[in-house]
Backbone as CSV, one residue per row, in Angstrom:
resi,resn,N_x,N_y,N_z,CA_x,CA_y,CA_z,C_x,C_y,C_z
1,MET,-1.741,-3.727,3.425,-2.144,-2.462,3.975,-0.915,-1.806,4.593
2,VAL,-0.798,-0.518,4.381,0.260,0.292,4.984,-0.433,1.215,5.974
3,THR,0.097,1.313,7.167,-0.571,2.101,8.186,0.425,2.711,9.161
4,SER,-0.033,3.709,9.884,0.812,4.325,10.907,0.326,3.955,12.300
5,ILE,-0.548,3.010,12.383,-1.158,2.698,13.674,-0.241,1.889,14.576
6,GLY,-0.429,2.073,15.867,0.280,1.288,16.874,-0.645,0.210,17.420
7,ASP,-0.219,-0.448,18.476,-0.989,-1.556,19.039,-2.389,-1.136,19.499
8,TYR,-2.479,0.000,20.183,-3.776,0.451,20.692,-4.740,0.723,19.535
9,GLN,-4.262,1.478,18.540,-5.107,1.802,17.402,-5.442,0.559,16.598
10,GLU,-4.516,-0.380,16.539,-4.769,-1.613,15.800,-5.893,-2.413,16.454
11,THR,-5.958,-2.403,17.779,-7.046,-3.075,18.484,-8.383,-2.447,18.119
12,ILE,-8.434,-1.116,18.086,-9.656,-0.412,17.698,-10.017,-0.752,16.259
13,LEU,-9.020,-0.773,15.385,-9.256,-1.094,13.988,-9.736,-2.535,13.820
14,ASN,-9.153,-3.460,14.562,-9.612,-4.853,14.499,-11.087,-4.951,14.881
15,HIS,-11.477,-4.210,15.902,-12.887,-4.197,16.313,-13.754,-3.644,15.187
16,TRP,-13.290,-2.574,14.537,-14.054,-1.957,13.455,-14.221,-2.931,12.287
17,PHE,-13.148,-3.671,11.937,-13.214,-4.628,10.836,-14.073,-5.842,11.183
18,GLY,-14.258,-6.108,12.476,-15.110,-7.213,12.902,-14.630,-8.545,12.354
19,LYS,-15.537,-9.275,11.741,-15.209,-10.621,11.251,-14.182,-10.616,10.130
20,TYR,-13.890,-9.461,9.559,-12.919,-9.369,8.461,-11.505,-9.060,8.953
21,GLN,-11.321,-8.914,10.268,-10.004,-8.528,10.787,-8.918,-9.534,10.437
22,ASP,-9.251,-10.796,10.294,-8.247,-11.799,9.938,-7.732,-11.632,8.515
23,GLN,-8.440,-10.857,7.699,-8.028,-10.639,6.315,-7.082,-9.446,6.170
24,MET,-6.879,-8.689,7.263,-5.945,-7.564,7.210,-4.528,-8.096,7.100
25,ASN,-3.760,-7.525,6.219,-2.360,-7.896,6.061,-1.538,-6.613,6.075
26,ILE,-1.037,-6.242,7.239,-0.252,-5.014,7.368,1.170,-5.321,6.928
27,VAL,1.567,-4.736,5.797,2.886,-5.022,5.219,3.930,-3.984,5.614
28,ALA,3.468,-2.821,6.101,4.409,-1.774,6.493,3.717,-0.802,7.435
29,ARG,4.522,-0.155,8.255,4.030,0.901,9.140,4.913,2.127,8.926
30,GLY,4.304,3.266,8.970,5.046,4.507,8.825,4.408,5.567,9.682
31,ASN,4.968,6.760,9.665,4.361,7.824,10.453,4.174,9.113,9.666
32,LEU,4.382,9.050,8.373,4.163,10.216,7.514,3.321,9.788,6.323
33,ILE,2.167,10.417,6.155,1.263,10.029,5.068,1.943,10.185,3.708
34,TYR,2.846,11.146,3.587,3.560,11.315,2.317,4.346,10.055,1.979
35,ASN,5.094,9.531,2.959,5.869,8.314,2.706,4.962,7.122,2.453
36,GLU,3.876,7.036,3.202,2.943,5.939,3.008,2.302,6.012,1.617
37,ALA,2.035,7.225,1.146,1.454,7.399,-0.182,2.394,6.867,-1.268
38,LEU,3.689,6.947,-1.033,4.650,6.397,-1.995,4.496,4.888,-2.128
39,PHE,4.176,4.209,-1.017,3.904,2.773,-1.081,2.711,2.493,-1.988
40,VAL,1.672,3.286,-1.850,0.475,3.098,-2.669,0.805,3.329,-4.138
41,GLN,1.531,4.400,-4.410,1.891,4.705,-5.794,2.795,3.632,-6.387
42,SER,3.490,2.865,-5.530,4.347,1.766,-5.989,3.616,0.424,-5.978
43,ASN,2.289,0.465,-5.755,1.444,-0.737,-5.744,1.803,-1.728,-4.631
44,VAL,2.313,-1.229,-3.498,2.600,-2.095,-2.358,1.304,-2.463,-1.648
45,GLY,0.364,-1.528,-1.609,-0.905,-1.786,-0.942,-1.698,-0.514,-0.788
46,VAL,-2.655,-0.557,0.108,-3.474,0.613,0.410,-3.012,1.187,1.738
47,VAL,-3.310,2.449,1.960,-2.941,3.112,3.207,-4.208,3.411,3.987
48,LEU,-4.150,3.151,5.251,-5.225,3.553,6.153,-4.660,4.668,7.004
49,GLY,-5.185,5.870,6.817,-4.639,7.011,7.534,-5.574,8.197,7.477
50,ILE,-5.085,9.321,7.902,-5.868,10.552,7.932,-5.582,11.345,6.662
51,LYS,-6.644,11.794,6.006,-6.464,12.620,4.822,-6.159,14.046,5.248
52,LEU,-5.031,14.535,4.820,-4.641,15.902,5.115,-5.049,16.808,3.969
53,ASN,-4.924,18.090,4.162,-5.304,19.056,3.138,-4.199,19.157,2.088
54,TYR,-4.050,18.085,1.326,-3.013,18.008,0.306,-3.483,17.026,-0.756
55,ASP,-3.179,17.298,-2.001,-3.562,16.392,-3.087,-2.398,15.481,-3.436
56,TYR,-2.678,14.198,-3.463,-1.692,13.212,-3.859,-2.058,12.720,-5.244
57,LYS,-1.160,12.901,-6.189,-1.424,12.552,-7.578,-1.826,11.086,-7.718
58,ASP,-2.926,10.872,-8.412,-3.434,9.537,-8.751,-3.881,8.703,-7.549
59,LEU,-4.115,9.316,-6.395,-4.611,8.575,-5.238,-6.049,8.981,-4.953
60,CYS,-6.824,8.023,-4.492,-8.224,8.252,-4.154,-8.404,8.016,-2.656
61,PHE,-8.999,8.966,-1.975,-9.264,8.832,-0.546,-10.728,8.459,-0.350
62,ILE,-10.977,7.399,0.381,-12.334,6.917,0.639,-12.542,6.884,2.154
63,PRO,-13.536,7.609,2.663,-13.760,7.599,4.112,-14.312,6.253,4.587
64,LEU,-13.986,5.898,5.825,-14.521,4.667,6.407,-16.008,4.841,6.699
65,LYS,-16.772,3.789,6.441,-18.199,3.790,6.774,-18.517,2.479,7.443
66,PRO,-19.060,2.460,8.643,-19.325,3.658,9.432,-18.018,4.326,9.834
67,SER,-18.094,5.624,10.049,-16.875,6.372,10.361,-16.260,5.868,11.661
68,LEU,-14.972,6.015,11.742,-14.218,5.569,12.909,-13.693,6.802,13.616
69,HIS,-14.085,6.986,14.870,-13.679,8.154,15.642,-12.831,7.711,16.820
70,GLN,-11.837,8.514,17.130,-11.003,8.276,18.295,-10.933,9.551,19.104
71,GLN,-10.789,9.385,20.383,-10.610,10.538,21.245,-9.141,10.648,21.611
72,THR,-8.751,11.856,21.920,-7.374,12.085,22.322,-7.370,13.041,23.512
73,ALA,-6.257,13.198,24.133,-6.165,14.072,25.295,-4.976,15.005,25.149
74,LEU,-5.084,16.134,25.784,-3.996,17.100,25.842,-3.625,17.247,27.312
75,ALA,-2.383,16.986,27.660,-1.959,17.027,29.066,-0.612,17.717,29.178
76,TRP,-0.413,18.350,30.320,0.868,18.971,30.600,1.105,18.939,32.098
77,LYS,2.354,19.095,32.485,2.751,19.033,33.881,2.361,20.331,34.595
78,LYS,1.717,20.198,35.754,1.347,21.373,36.548,2.597,22.136,36.973
79,GLU,2.427,23.432,37.120,3.487,24.304,37.622,4.761,24.256,36.777
80,GLN,4.630,23.873,35.536,5.758,23.811,34.603,5.952,25.185,33.963
81,PHE,7.169,25.590,33.735,7.452,26.832,33.014,7.466,26.493,31.528
82,PHE,6.673,27.215,30.741,6.571,26.957,29.304,7.066,28.153,28.502
83,SER,7.443,27.880,27.296,7.815,28.950,26.369,6.566,29.776,26.061
84,PRO,6.744,30.995,25.550,5.575,31.805,25.188,4.662,31.106,24.167
85,ALA,5.247,30.388,23.230,4.434,29.691,22.234,3.591,28.591,22.870
86,THR,4.201,27.815,23.760,3.467,26.741,24.437,2.382,27.324,25.331
87,THR,2.693,28.393,26.053,1.711,29.056,26.909,0.524,29.542,26.080
88,ALA,0.807,30.138,24.932,-0.266,30.626,24.056,-1.108,29.462,23.530
89,PHE,-0.465,28.351,23.192,-1.201,27.192,22.695,-2.122,26.630,23.776
90,ILE,-1.628,26.486,25.002,-2.444,25.961,26.097,-3.636,26.883,26.352
91,LYS,-3.393,28.184,26.339,-4.480,29.146,26.531,-5.519,29.002,25.421
92,TYR,-5.058,28.906,24.197,-5.968,28.728,23.062,-6.774,27.432,23.206
93,ALA,-6.106,26.339,23.553,-6.784,25.043,23.684,-7.848,25.100,24.776
94,LYS,-7.525,25.695,25.916,-8.504,25.807,27.002,-9.742,26.574,26.542
95,GLU,-9.542,27.694,25.855,-10.667,28.492,25.359,-11.466,27.719,24.300
96,TYR,-10.758,27.025,23.430,-11.415,26.272,22.364,-12.324,25.190,22.939
97,PHE,-11.829,24.456,23.926,-12.604,23.344,24.472,-13.710,23.784,25.407
98,LYS,-13.684,25.031,25.854,-14.802,25.569,26.640,-16.029,25.792,25.759
99,ARG,-15.797,26.031,24.468,-16.905,26.295,23.543,-17.647,25.055,23.186
């Protein structure tokens, strides 16, 4: 298996695999699905990752069942001066999460 997961995510994944977690064999870690897809195309293994809005030739994406969900957080330092782009993003995120 090729994956981009770290220790925390691996713990969650081990829980998801349950009794089959001992059968996982992580042969490589990466942080770009494009590079990881090259491993699959070279028959190194399968990739566990997020499917992006892009087609990878000759690859099949299969969702996990039951689905695996993770939560994330957005944080920034109070009273920090931000660029206009960062300020706009924070404003957008605040409005988005209010909905």
